[in-house]
C-alpha positions as a Python dict, from the first residue, in 0.01 Angstrom:
ca = {
    (1, 'X'): (0, 0, 0),
    (2, 'X'): (-145, 231, 302),
    (3, 'X'): (-144, 590, 317),
    (4, 'X'): (192, 741, 497),
    (5, 'X'): (141, 773, 836),
    (6, 'X'): (372, 975, 1093),
    (7, 'X'): (393, 660, 1316),
    (8, 'X'): (653, 503, 1081),
    (9, 'X'): (885, 826, 1141),
    (10, 'X'): (995, 773, 1470),
    (11, 'X'): (973, 1096, 1671),
    (12, 'X'): (832, 1322, 1391),
    (13, 'X'): (498, 1397, 1523),
    (14, 'X'): (624, 1450, 1899),
    (15, 'X'): (859, 1739, 1757),
    (16, 'X'): (572, 1911, 1616),
    (17, 'X'): (333, 1871, 1915),
    (18, 'X'): (624, 1987, 2134),
    (19, 'X'): (660, 2334, 1945),
    (20, 'X'): (300, 2394, 1986),
    (21, 'X'): (315, 2319, 2346),
    (22, 'X'): (594, 2543, 2349),
    (23, 'X'): (391, 2830, 2166),
    (24, 'X'): (126, 2829, 2349),
    (25, 'X'): (301, 2847, 2669),
    (26, 'X'): (464, 3141, 2540),
    (27, 'X'): (189, 3318, 2417),
    (28, 'X'): (229, 3268, 2047),
    (29, 'X'): (-102, 3173, 1942),
    (30, 'X'): (-49, 3174, 1538),
    (31, 'X'): (261, 2960, 1593),
    (32, 'X'): (113, 2689, 1779),
    (33, 'X'): (-206, 2680, 1518),
    (34, 'X'): (11, 2626, 1262),
    (35, 'X'): (227, 2376, 1420),
    (36, 'X'): (-141, 2155, 1570),
    (37, 'X'): (-265, 2203, 1154),
    (38, 'X'): (59, 2066, 999),
    (39, 'X'): (116, 1755, 1323),
    (40, 'X'): (-257, 1716, 1214),
    (41, 'X'): (-230, 1633, 855),
    (42, 'X'): (103, 1467, 846),
    (43, 'X'): (-23, 1218, 1137),
    (44, 'X'): (-271, 1137, 904),
    (45, 'X'): (-44, 1118, 617),
    (46, 'X'): (-154, 1374, 408),
    (47, 'X'): (44, 1631, 192),
    (48, 'X'): (-39, 1909, -51),
    (49, 'X'): (10, 1879, -411),
    (50, 'X'): (-28, 2234, -520),
    (51, 'X'): (-151, 2359, -849),
    (52, 'X'): (30, 2679, -921),
    (53, 'X'): (54, 2917, -1254),
    (54, 'X'): (-36, 3207, -1427),
    (55, 'X'): (-408, 3326, -1395),
    (56, 'X'): (-651, 3122, -1685),
    (57, 'X'): (-386, 2841, -1759),
    (58, 'X'): (-702, 2634, -1670),
    (59, 'X'): (-571, 2512, -1344),
    (60, 'X'): (-924, 2460, -1187),
    (61, 'X'): (-1045, 2256, -1485),
    (62, 'X'): (-724, 2059, -1469),
    (63, 'X'): (-786, 1939, -1128),
    (64, 'X'): (-1138, 1870, -1168),
    (65, 'X'): (-1059, 1654, -1509),
    (66, 'X'): (-791, 1453, -1280),
    (67, 'X'): (-1044, 1393, -1044),
    (68, 'X'): (-1342, 1319, -1285),
    (69, 'X'): (-1568, 1591, -1164),
    (70, 'X'): (-1636, 1936, -1260),
    (71, 'X'): (-1694, 2040, -897),
    (72, 'X'): (-1428, 2358, -880),
    (73, 'X'): (-1566, 2652, -1049),
    (74, 'X'): (-1466, 2744, -1381),
    (75, 'X'): (-1549, 3054, -1606),
    (76, 'X'): (-1376, 3304, -1831),
    (77, 'X'): (-1293, 3544, -1518),
    (78, 'X'): (-1021, 3487, -1294),
    (79, 'X'): (-1225, 3305, -1026),
    (80, 'X'): (-1055, 3116, -789),
    (81, 'X'): (-968, 3386, -482),
    (82, 'X'): (-917, 3159, -199),
    (83, 'X'): (-691, 2852, -134),
    (84, 'X'): (-913, 2545, -245),
    (85, 'X'): (-813, 2193, -81),
    (86, 'X'): (-889, 1885, -253),
    (87, 'X'): (-945, 1636, 19),
    (88, 'X'): (-1106, 1243, 15),
    (89, 'X'): (-1386, 1178, 161),
    (90, 'X'): (-1698, 899, 98),
    (91, 'X'): (-1893, 1180, -51),
    (92, 'X'): (-1865, 1494, -179),
    (93, 'X'): (-1876, 1799, 79),
    (94, 'X'): (-1727, 2148, 166),
    (95, 'X'): (-1595, 2296, 447),
    (96, 'X'): (-1494, 2660, 476),
    (97, 'X'): (-1264, 2776, 743),
    (98, 'X'): (-1260, 3168, 799),
    (99, 'X'): (-980, 3417, 948),
    (100, 'X'): (-1183, 3484, 1251),
    (101, 'X'): (-1215, 3085, 1358),
    (102, 'X'): (-1503, 2997, 1254),
    (103, 'X'): (-1589, 2673, 1011),
    (104, 'X'): (-1909, 2629, 775),
    (105, 'X'): (-2027, 2313, 632),
    (106, 'X'): (-2184, 2430, 283),
    (107, 'X'): (-2313, 2209, 5),
    (108, 'X'): (-2056, 2191, -305),
    (109, 'X'): (-2309, 2380, -506),
    (110, 'X'): (-2249, 2679, -286),
    (111, 'X'): (-1840, 2659, -334),
    (112, 'X'): (-1870, 2925, -598),
    (113, 'X'): (-1977, 3132, -287),
    (114, 'X'): (-1634, 3110, -132),
    (115, 'X'): (-1391, 3069, -373),
    (116, 'X'): (-1498, 3270, -695),
    (117, 'X'): (-1365, 3666, -780),
    (118, 'X'): (-1732, 3720, -878),
    (119, 'X'): (-1883, 3619, -538),
    (120, 'X'): (-1622, 3637, -304),
    (121, 'X'): (-1401, 3949, -470),
    (122, 'X'): (-1035, 3925, -344),
    (123, 'X'): (-1156, 3733, -14),
    (124, 'X'): (-1366, 3999, 130),
    (125, 'X'): (-1544, 3680, 293),
    (126, 'X'): (-1210, 3647, 492),
    (127, 'X'): (-1157, 3251, 391),
    (128, 'X'): (-861, 3099, 564),
    (129, 'X'): (-880, 2815, 306),
    (130, 'X'): (-1179, 2546, 181),
    (131, 'X'): (-1169, 2157, 196),
    (132, 'X'): (-1345, 2020, -91),
    (133, 'X'): (-1417, 1650, 74),
    (134, 'X'): (-1484, 1402, -295),
    (135, 'X'): (-1451, 1023, -329),
    (136, 'X'): (-1170, 1029, -595),
    (137, 'X'): (-933, 719, -545),
    (138, 'X'): (-620, 897, -638),
    (139, 'X'): (-729, 1091, -299),
    (140, 'X'): (-727, 815, -137),
    (141, 'X'): (-388, 729, 28),
    (142, 'X'): (-290, 1115, 152),
    (143, 'X'): (-244, 1332, -162),
    (144, 'X'): (-424, 1641, -151),
    (145, 'X'): (-458, 1847, -427),
    (146, 'X'): (-480, 2234, -369),
    (147, 'X'): (-634, 2516, -628),
    (148, 'X'): (-420, 2853, -592),
    (149, 'X'): (-514, 3190, -710),
    (150, 'X'): (-327, 3267, -1050),
    (151, 'X'): (-52, 3523, -1079),
    (152, 'X'): (-111, 3789, -1288),
    (153, 'X'): (-492, 3830, -1211),
    (154, 'X'): (-581, 4194, -1229),
    (155, 'X'): (-678, 4117, -859),
    (156, 'X'): (-359, 4205, -666),
    (157, 'X'): (-467, 4016, -367),
    (158, 'X'): (-501, 3651, -549),
    (159, 'X'): (-69, 3637, -613),
    (160, 'X'): (-22, 3720, -250),
    (161, 'X'): (-291, 3434, -120),
    (162, 'X'): (-106, 3202, -344),
    (163, 'X'): (260, 3324, -239),
    (164, 'X'): (126, 3301, 125),
    (165, 'X'): (96, 2899, 96),
    (166, 'X'): (390, 2804, -6),
    (167, 'X'): (512, 2702, 319),
    (168, 'X'): (270, 2465, 328),
    (169, 'X'): (330, 2305, -15),
    (170, 'X'): (475, 1950, -10),
    (171, 'X'): (492, 1920, -417),
    (172, 'X'): (387, 2141, -709),
    (173, 'X'): (203, 2078, -1016),
    (174, 'X'): (301, 2361, -1251),
    (175, 'X'): (75, 2459, -1487),
    (176, 'X'): (236, 2630, -1812),
    (177, 'X'): (70, 2765, -2132),
    (178, 'X'): (246, 2779, -2527),
    (179, 'X'): (148, 3156, -2597),
    (180, 'X'): (290, 3271, -2365),
    (181, 'X'): (448, 2970, -2254),
    (182, 'X'): (626, 3124, -1940),
    (183, 'X'): (593, 3531, -1785),
    (184, 'X'): (836, 3638, -1532),
    (185, 'X'): (586, 3589, -1235),
    (186, 'X'): (584, 3214, -1325),
    (187, 'X'): (986, 3199, -1338),
    (188, 'X'): (1029, 3343, -1028),
    (189, 'X'): (728, 3146, -848),
    (190, 'X'): (870, 2844, -992),
    (191, 'X'): (1210, 2889, -862),
    (192, 'X'): (1096, 2978, -503),
    (193, 'X'): (874, 2642, -528),
    (194, 'X'): (1216, 2482, -650),
    (195, 'X'): (1383, 2640, -351),
    (196, 'X'): (1123, 2434, -121),
    (197, 'X'): (1060, 2114, -240),
    (198, 'X'): (1199, 1853, -455),
    (199, 'X'): (894, 1696, -651),
    (200, 'X'): (797, 1962, -936),
    (201, 'X'): (548, 1811, -1222),
    (202, 'X'): (491, 2064, -1547),
    (203, 'X'): (211, 2072, -1752),
    (204, 'X'): (118, 2205, -2052),
    (205, 'X'): (-293, 2287, -2068),
    (206, 'X'): (-479, 2314, -2349),
    (207, 'X'): (-254, 2151, -2591),
    (208, 'X'): (-559, 2095, -2798),
    (209, 'X'): (-569, 2481, -2909),
    (210, 'X'): (-266, 2446, -3054),
    (211, 'X'): (-74, 2330, -3370),
    (212, 'X'): (156, 2038, -3337),
    (213, 'X'): (462, 2272, -3451),
    (214, 'X'): (325, 2551, -3202),
    (215, 'X'): (336, 2312, -2886),
    (216, 'X'): (673, 2160, -2967),
    (217, 'X'): (830, 2504, -2991),
    (218, 'X'): (596, 2605, -2687),
    (219, 'X'): (742, 2281, -2453),
    (220, 'X'): (1086, 2289, -2599),
    (221, 'X'): (1116, 2644, -2492),
    (222, 'X'): (960, 2640, -2132),
    (223, 'X'): (1176, 2315, -2071),
    (224, 'X'): (1534, 2518, -2165),
    (225, 'X'): (1426, 2844, -2000),
    (226, 'X'): (1331, 2649, -1676),
    (227, 'X'): (1592, 2426, -1698),
    (228, 'X'): (1834, 2732, -1677),
    (229, 'X'): (1653, 2924, -1424),
    (230, 'X'): (1697, 2621, -1223),
    (231, 'X'): (2013, 2485, -1284),
    (232, 'X'): (1912, 2105, -1348),
    (233, 'X'): (1674, 1928, -1607),
    (234, 'X'): (1333, 1961, -1552),
    (235, 'X'): (1178, 1653, -1685),
    (236, 'X'): (911, 1584, -1934),
    (237, 'X'): (662, 1873, -1993),
    (238, 'X'): (330, 1687, -2044),
    (239, 'X'): (137, 1836, -2291),
    (240, 'X'): (-277, 1782, -2203),
    (241, 'X'): (-587, 1916, -2253),
    (242, 'X'): (-854, 1920, -1905),
    (243, 'X'): (-1099, 2012, -2139),
    (244, 'X'): (-1065, 1742, -2365),
    (245, 'X'): (-1070, 1508, -2082),
    (246, 'X'): (-1359, 1630, -1886),
    (247, 'X'): (-1584, 1617, -2243),
    (248, 'X'): (-1449, 1299, -2370),
    (249, 'X'): (-1351, 1076, -2073),
    (250, 'X'): (-1119, 895, -2253),
    (251, 'X'): (-731, 999, -2249),
    (252, 'X'): (-543, 1207, -2504),
    (253, 'X'): (-189, 1299, -2541),
    (254, 'X'): (15, 1304, -2233),
    (255, 'X'): (-312, 1283, -2020),
    (256, 'X'): (-206, 904, -1924),
    (257, 'X'): (150, 995, -1834),
    (258, 'X'): (-21, 1255, -1597),
    (259, 'X'): (-211, 1028, -1417),
    (260, 'X'): (50, 800, -1379),
    (261, 'X'): (302, 1064, -1246),
    (262, 'X'): (69, 1173, -1014),
    (263, 'X'): (-65, 777, -869),
    (264, 'X'): (380, 706, -823),
    (265, 'X'): (427, 1019, -620),
    (266, 'X'): (127, 915, -404),
    (267, 'X'): (251, 555, -376),
    (268, 'X'): (620, 570, -394),
    (269, 'X'): (692, 877, -253),
    (270, 'X'): (454, 978, -26),
    (271, 'X'): (589, 869, 313),
    (272, 'X'): (901, 1051, 218),
    (273, 'X'): (738, 1380, 114),
    (274, 'X'): (536, 1374, 450),
    (275, 'X'): (844, 1329, 642),
    (276, 'X'): (1027, 1619, 450),
    (277, 'X'): (709, 1821, 487),
    (278, 'X'): (795, 1783, 879),
    (279, 'X'): (1157, 1853, 889),
    (280, 'X'): (1065, 2180, 674),
    (281, 'X'): (768, 2261, 894),
    (282, 'X'): (965, 2219, 1220),
    (283, 'X'): (1257, 2433, 1105),
    (284, 'X'): (1051, 2736, 961),
    (285, 'X'): (812, 2752, 1310),
    (286, 'X'): (1130, 2683, 1537),
    (287, 'X'): (1278, 2962, 1364),
    (288, 'X'): (955, 3176, 1453),
    (289, 'X'): (969, 3108, 1805),
    (290, 'X'): (1355, 3166, 1830),
    (291, 'X'): (1300, 3531, 1697),
    (292, 'X'): (1003, 3586, 1926),
    (293, 'X'): (1212, 3466, 2242),
    (294, 'X'): (1519, 3707, 2106),
    (295, 'X'): (1255, 3971, 2087),
    (296, 'X'): (1128, 3921, 2457),
    (297, 'X'): (1474, 3851, 2603),
    (298, 'X'): (1622, 4187, 2412),
    (299, 'X'): (1316, 4393, 2532),
    (300, 'X'): (1402, 4278, 2916),
    (301, 'X'): (1733, 4354, 2934),
    (302, 'X'): (1732, 4660, 2738),
    (303, 'X'): (1634, 4978, 2984),
    (304, 'X'): (1307, 5072, 3056),
    (305, 'X'): (1397, 5456, 2994),
    (306, 'X'): (1515, 5369, 2656),
    (307, 'X'): (1249, 5141, 2541),
    (308, 'X'): (997, 5422, 2638),
    (309, 'X'): (1194, 5688, 2421),
    (310, 'X'): (1214, 5438, 2121),
    (311, 'X'): (857, 5381, 2187),
    (312, 'X'): (754, 5747, 2183),
    (313, 'X'): (927, 5786, 1856),
    (314, 'X'): (751, 5511, 1665),
    (315, 'X'): (393, 5616, 1787),
    (316, 'X'): (470, 5967, 1694),
    (317, 'X'): (614, 5828, 1343),
    (318, 'X'): (253, 5633, 1293),
    (319, 'X'): (81, 5965, 1449),
    (320, 'X'): (269, 6131, 1132),
    (321, 'X'): (160, 5825, 902),
    (322, 'X'): (-161, 5871, 956),
    (323, 'X'): (-209, 6219, 853),
    (324, 'X'): (5, 6148, 555),
    (325, 'X'): (-269, 5885, 472),
    (326, 'X'): (-512, 6167, 515),
    (327, 'X'): (-335, 6360, 236),
    (328, 'X'): (-283, 6049, 39),
    (329, 'X'): (-652, 6017, 20),
    (330, 'X'): (-693, 6348, -114),
    (331, 'X'): (-492, 6289, -375),
    (332, 'X'): (-654, 5924, -453),
    (333, 'X'): (-990, 6093, -486),
    (334, 'X'): (-879, 6370, -723),
    (335, 'X'): (-695, 6091, -945),
    (336, 'X'): (-974, 5896, -969),
    (337, 'X'): (-1199, 6176, -1042),
    (338, 'X'): (-973, 6307, -1321),
    (339, 'X'): (-991, 5914, -1453),
    (340, 'X'): (-1360, 5923, -1432),
    (341, 'X'): (-1353, 6287, -1626),
    (342, 'X'): (-1131, 6154, -1882),
    (343, 'X'): (-1335, 5891, -1927),
    (344, 'X'): (-1657, 6110, -1995),
    (345, 'X'): (-1480, 6271, -2255),
    (346, 'X'): (-1362, 5971, -2441),
    (347, 'X'): (-1696, 5877, -2430),
    (348, 'X'): (-1849, 6223, -2601),
    (349, 'X'): (-1580, 6229, -2884),
    (350, 'X'): (-1632, 5847, -2936),
    (351, 'X'): (-2057, 5848, -2962),
    (352, 'X'): (-2081, 6077, -3257),
    (353, 'X'): (-1836, 5859, -3516),
    (354, 'X'): (-1951, 5541, -3357),
    (355, 'X'): (-2305, 5660, -3413),
    (356, 'X'): (-2272, 5758, -3801),
    (357, 'X'): (-2077, 5396, -3827),
    (358, 'X'): (-2323, 5238, -3709),
    (359, 'X'): (-2583, 5369, -3891),
    (360, 'X'): (-2429, 5340, -4225),
    (361, 'X'): (-2368, 4975, -4190),
    (362, 'X'): (-2736, 4943, -4037),
    (363, 'X'): (-2844, 5084, -4371),
    (364, 'X'): (-2642, 4854, -4586),
    (365, 'X'): (-2730, 4547, -4389),
    (366, 'X'): (-3097, 4614, -4384),
    (367, 'X'): (-3083, 4645, -4795),
    (368, 'X'): (-2913, 4319, -4802),
    (369, 'X'): (-3188, 4144, -4594),
    (370, 'X'): (-3329, 3806, -4759),
    (371, 'X'): (-3630, 3775, -4536),
    (372, 'X'): (-3982, 3806, -4581),
    (373, 'X'): (-4135, 4124, -4627),
    (374, 'X'): (-4329, 4021, -4274),
    (375, 'X'): (-3977, 3970, -4087),
    (376, 'X'): (-3808, 4261, -4229),
    (377, 'X'): (-3852, 4495, -3933),
    (378, 'X'): (-3772, 4202, -3694),
    (379, 'X'): (-3460, 4173, -3868),
    (380, 'X'): (-3373, 4525, -3911),
    (381, 'X'): (-3408, 4527, -3501),
    (382, 'X'): (-3177, 4260, -3468),
    (383, 'X'): (-2910, 4406, -3716),
    (384, 'X'): (-2927, 4738, -3466),
    (385, 'X'): (-2870, 4500, -3168),
    (386, 'X'): (-2572, 4352, -3295),
    (387, 'X'): (-2446, 4662, -3428),
    (388, 'X'): (-2466, 4837, -3079),
    (389, 'X'): (-2270, 4516, -2928),
    (390, 'X'): (-2023, 4517, -3188),
    (391, 'X'): (-1996, 4923, -3111),
    (392, 'X'): (-1972, 4940, -2764),
    (393, 'X'): (-1753, 4637, -2752),
    (394, 'X'): (-1524, 4808, -2915),
    (395, 'X'): (-1547, 5112, -2728),
    (396, 'X'): (-1518, 4902, -2383),
    (397, 'X'): (-1174, 4746, -2566),
    (398, 'X'): (-1008, 5108, -2675),
    (399, 'X'): (-1105, 5249, -2344),
    (400, 'X'): (-1050, 4939, -2095),
    (401, 'X'): (-649, 4927, -2143),
    (402, 'X'): (-636, 5289, -2110),
    (403, 'X'): (-829, 5271, -1800),
    (404, 'X'): (-650, 5019, -1639),
    (405, 'X'): (-289, 5202, -1753),
    (406, 'X'): (-391, 5512, -1639),
    (407, 'X'): (-512, 5373, -1321),
    (408, 'X'): (-181, 5177, -1252),
    (409, 'X'): (21, 5518, -1293),
    (410, 'X'): (-201, 5701, -1087),
    (411, 'X'): (-184, 5473, -809),
    (412, 'X'): (156, 5324, -816),
    (413, 'X'): (301, 5650, -607),
    (414, 'X'): (96, 5612, -342),
    (415, 'X'): (145, 5229, -325),
    (416, 'X'): (530, 5358, -345),
    (417, 'X'): (448, 5607, -73),
    (418, 'X'): (307, 5374, 164),
    (419, 'X'): (580, 5091, 88),
    (420, 'X'): (871, 5342, 185),
    (421, 'X'): (708, 5453, 500),
    (422, 'X'): (658, 5040, 611),
    (423, 'X'): (994, 5006, 518),
    (424, 'X'): (1155, 5306, 717),
    (425, 'X'): (983, 5147, 995),
    (426, 'X'): (1150, 4810, 930),
    (427, 'X'): (1492, 4942, 924),
    (428, 'X'): (1451, 5158, 1218),
    (429, 'X'): (1491, 4871, 1477),
    (430, 'X'): (1263, 4990, 1689),
    (431, 'X'): (1131, 4724, 1915),
    (432, 'X'): (773, 4492, 1844),
    (433, 'X'): (880, 4552, 1430),
    (434, 'X'): (866, 4186, 1334),
    (435, 'X'): (512, 4219, 1305),
    (436, 'X'): (493, 4431, 1093),
    (437, 'X'): (276, 4363, 747),
    (438, 'X'): (420, 4329, 403),
    (439, 'X'): (433, 4557, 149),
    (440, 'X'): (178, 4657, -88),
    (441, 'X'): (227, 4463, -401),
    (442, 'X'): (259, 4676, -745),
    (443, 'X'): (-51, 4813, -884),
    (444, 'X'): (-129, 4589, -1175),
    (445, 'X'): (-463, 4719, -1280),
    (446, 'X'): (-828, 4778, -1200),
    (447, 'X'): (-885, 4525, -888),
    (448, 'X'): (-1262, 4496, -931),
    (449, 'X'): (-1448, 4328, -1298),
    (450, 'X'): (-1642, 4465, -1508),
    (451, 'X'): (-2020, 4444, -1439),
    (452, 'X'): (-2163, 4600, -1741),
    (453, 'X'): (-2482, 4491, -1907),
    (454, 'X'): (-2590, 4582, -2195),
    (455, 'X'): (-2961, 4717, -2271),
    (456, 'X'): (-3172, 4634, -2555),
    (457, 'X'): (-3433, 4887, -2473),
    (458, 'X'): (-3714, 4687, -2625),
    (459, 'X'): (-4006, 4908, -2526),
    (460, 'X'): (-3862, 5081, -2804),
    (461, 'X'): (-3896, 4840, -3075),
    (462, 'X'): (-4265, 4840, -3021),
    (463, 'X'): (-4512, 5003, -3269),
    (464, 'X'): (-4831, 4863, -3374),
    (465, 'X'): (-4962, 5087, -3626),
    (466, 'X'): (-4600, 4981, -3801),
    (467, 'X'): (-4626, 4586, -3791),
    (468, 'X'): (-5020, 4639, -3895),
    (469, 'X'): (-4938, 4855, -4177),
    (470, 'X'): (-4601, 4614, -4317),
    (471, 'X'): (-4808, 4299, -4496),
    (472, 'X'): (-4997, 4527, -4691),
    (473, 'X'): (-4738, 4798, -4789),
    (474, 'X'): (-4461, 4751, -5083),
    (475, 'X'): (-4099, 4573, -4947),
    (476, 'X'): (-3969, 4938, -4973),
    (477, 'X'): (-4197, 5151, -4779),
    (478, 'X'): (-4145, 4870, -4542),
    (479, 'X'): (-3764, 4891, -4562),
    (480, 'X'): (-3743, 5270, -4536),
    (481, 'X'): (-4047, 5261, -4233),
    (482, 'X'): (-3807, 5009, -4059),
    (483, 'X'): (-3493, 5169, -4108),
    (484, 'X'): (-3628, 5505, -3950),
    (485, 'X'): (-3737, 5374, -3672),
    (486, 'X'): (-3473, 5178, -3622),
    (487, 'X'): (-3236, 5421, -3677),
    (488, 'X'): (-3394, 5608, -3405),
    (489, 'X'): (-3351, 5333, -3202),
    (490, 'X'): (-2949, 5243, -3236),
    (491, 'X'): (-2910, 5592, -3179),
    (492, 'X'): (-3067, 5530, -2856),
    (493, 'X'): (-2863, 5193, -2800),
    (494, 'X'): (-2541, 5328, -2885),
    (495, 'X'): (-2513, 5623, -2639),
    (496, 'X'): (-2732, 5385, -2370),
    (497, 'X'): (-2485, 5136, -2398),
    (498, 'X'): (-2164, 5303, -2486),
    (499, 'X'): (-2210, 5516, -2158),
    (500, 'X'): (-2249, 5242, -1950),
    (501, 'X'): (-1897, 5156, -2045),
    (502, 'X'): (-1774, 5472, -1931),
    (503, 'X'): (-2001, 5453, -1614),
    (504, 'X'): (-1867, 5062, -1551),
    (505, 'X'): (-1504, 5181, -1579),
    (506, 'X'): (-1574, 5495, -1354),
    (507, 'X'): (-1722, 5281, -1076),
    (508, 'X'): (-1439, 5034, -1142),
    (509, 'X'): (-1157, 5274, -1090),
    (510, 'X'): (-1364, 5420, -809),
    (511, 'X'): (-1411, 5113, -584),
    (512, 'X'): (-1022, 5003, -684),
    (513, 'X'): (-938, 5301, -566),
    (514, 'X'): (-1130, 5281, -219),
    (515, 'X'): (-1004, 4933, -216),
    (516, 'X'): (-617, 5014, -226),
    (517, 'X'): (-674, 5291, 30),
    (518, 'X'): (-868, 5057, 252),
    (519, 'X'): (-555, 4855, 222),
    (520, 'X'): (-281, 5141, 286),
    (521, 'X'): (-491, 5236, 626),
    (522, 'X'): (-505, 4900, 724),
    (523, 'X'): (-98, 4890, 691),
    (524, 'X'): (-98, 5186, 897),
    (525, 'X'): (-342, 5074, 1145),
    (526, 'X'): (-165, 4747, 1199),
    (527, 'X'): (154, 4914, 1241),
    (528, 'X'): (-36, 5148, 1500),
    (529, 'X'): (-159, 4806, 1686),
    (530, 'X'): (197, 4668, 1699),
    (531, 'X'): (335, 4998, 1847),
    (532, 'X'): (55, 4993, 2116),
    (533, 'X'): (117, 4643, 2167),
    (534, 'X'): (484, 4693, 2246),
    (535, 'X'): (410, 5021, 2451),
    (536, 'X'): (166, 4797, 2697),
    (537, 'X'): (452, 4546, 2707),
    (538, 'X'): (752, 4761, 2799),
    (539, 'X'): (452, 4940, 3093),
    (540, 'X'): (392, 4594, 3198),
    (541, 'X'): (758, 4525, 3283),
    (542, 'X'): (816, 4850, 3413),
    (543, 'X'): (561, 4716, 3703),
    (544, 'X'): (740, 4372, 3756),
    (545, 'X'): (1009, 4325, 4016),
    (546, 'X'): (1377, 4226, 3964),
    (547, 'X'): (1275, 3867, 4037),
    (548, 'X'): (969, 3850, 3800),
    (549, 'X'): (1233, 3979, 3500),
    (550, 'X'): (1486, 3704, 3633),
    (551, 'X'): (1250, 3419, 3638),
    (552, 'X'): (1122, 3571, 3253),
    (553, 'X'): (1490, 3540, 3177),
    (554, 'X'): (1503, 3205, 3287),
    (555, 'X'): (1222, 3086, 3114),
    (556, 'X'): (1363, 3230, 2782),
    (557, 'X'): (1673, 3032, 2800),
    (558, 'X'): (1510, 2742, 2874),
    (559, 'X'): (1261, 2750, 2584),
    (560, 'X'): (1501, 2849, 2353),
    (561, 'X'): (1726, 2553, 2439),
    (562, 'X'): (1437, 2297, 2455),
    (563, 'X'): (1362, 2485, 2071),
    (564, 'X'): (1747, 2432, 1982),
    (565, 'X'): (1747, 2059, 2093),
    (566, 'X'): (1437, 1987, 1880),
    (567, 'X'): (1645, 2131, 1545),
    (568, 'X'): (1915, 1951, 1657),
    (569, 'X'): (1736, 1628, 1663),
    (570, 'X'): (1900, 1351, 1408),
    (571, 'X'): (1669, 1447, 1033),
    (572, 'X'): (1583, 1091, 906),
    (573, 'X'): (1541, 1153, 503),
    (574, 'X'): (1650, 1497, 359),
    (575, 'X'): (1518, 1835, 270),
    (576, 'X'): (1334, 1889, -55),
}
């Protein structure tokens, strides 16, 4: 079977192209570009199967296993920060599209630089989408697999990237876990997806880490809860292990059924999915254009004096918001400094107790060593390094949750204030506010990953005299000397590395606060931009004569009739 193409569905491509032309003519570049992209991919028969789920469910690893190659980056911290599309290509290749319109071809080896949190945290590089081309037979007939940032990631912007992509998905691969099997964010997202599309495939990844009883209980719980939430059976929940598939090559558990399901989706439902995508896209884009036309008509019909007065009020509100933001910045910095002070105090209280415990464990461990005398000092240093890591990790694990919670509580009130202002503007009915930015998401924790690296202070381990004397002294003397030297070394290690943990958290708080501050500022900046644009349009209209106003009203009416007729065309197939 050939890839489904829109020429097999009469008239569908032309509707999107018509919307593209209308959007271009009235100057709505965003809708025009959206229509162009959607028409282009559907004319090629491409449809999106989006991989969604909580962060650390192993979505990227799962997609790698499906195509049979580790092309997408995976790792311990959340690694996906931008939408990544897996498409068919004759050879591995990567194309990066940026928000400013640039397109860049890069080597597959450099993919992490654009989609990983480590190298593109919260999409600082402004990546709009990344297309990864790979010669997978599964992708030959139009199916495109889409990797998305996970929900619940400590990077608040990541979940918004996933939610913003929902209008562009055509089917979904929902990746669940067993511990816990579902969280509230996943329930909400699955419900949103199910309202958009009909085809959902549910998998429980990492099944190799669970006992049979744990898998059964997790799968039953997830199936029951999803069925209740969606009001319909969800079908089988496939138990798979992407890691097993990548490492062993042979299908295990329900892997063969997963592959069969995806192939059947591509072969038997592809044309219907493409048709439904066109219908959904046409309605979404047409409604957006109709809202734009309504706004323009209202601005033309409203008395200009009233528009000027309303816009002056809005500008005053924005100016007030700018001053409020300055006040917020002072408070944000004060809260950030208070948290940093608390980290230092916690470190000062922790260090003496940790040092005492580490010294005791060092003595006990050194006395229990059964190595040759000439290795005694070396092994004692290794023991000190291991104890340092244990002590520092324990401090980090004790301090980090408190830091996350302290930051969240300190910052959530400022997010609430910023969103309060946006909500007031949205409810005011002022002209031009349809372009207001969305509300800031809740503060779930620090936005910056840990960068702490422990030092081993290796220069402190050097003592040429001691190394020369060890072979000729009794074992008890060597042990005593080694413990004395290593004890001082361990004290320096614990002090240096526990201090690094506290400093790392302080830096993360400061940088996270700066990002939140910048986001608040950017949102207010966008409000100002909307106000300025509305004011400029009003002034241009004041300068226009009656004839040009009438001509514009006639054009708006004609465009509205044309868009409405596109929506009223008979729908072949149906919505998902």
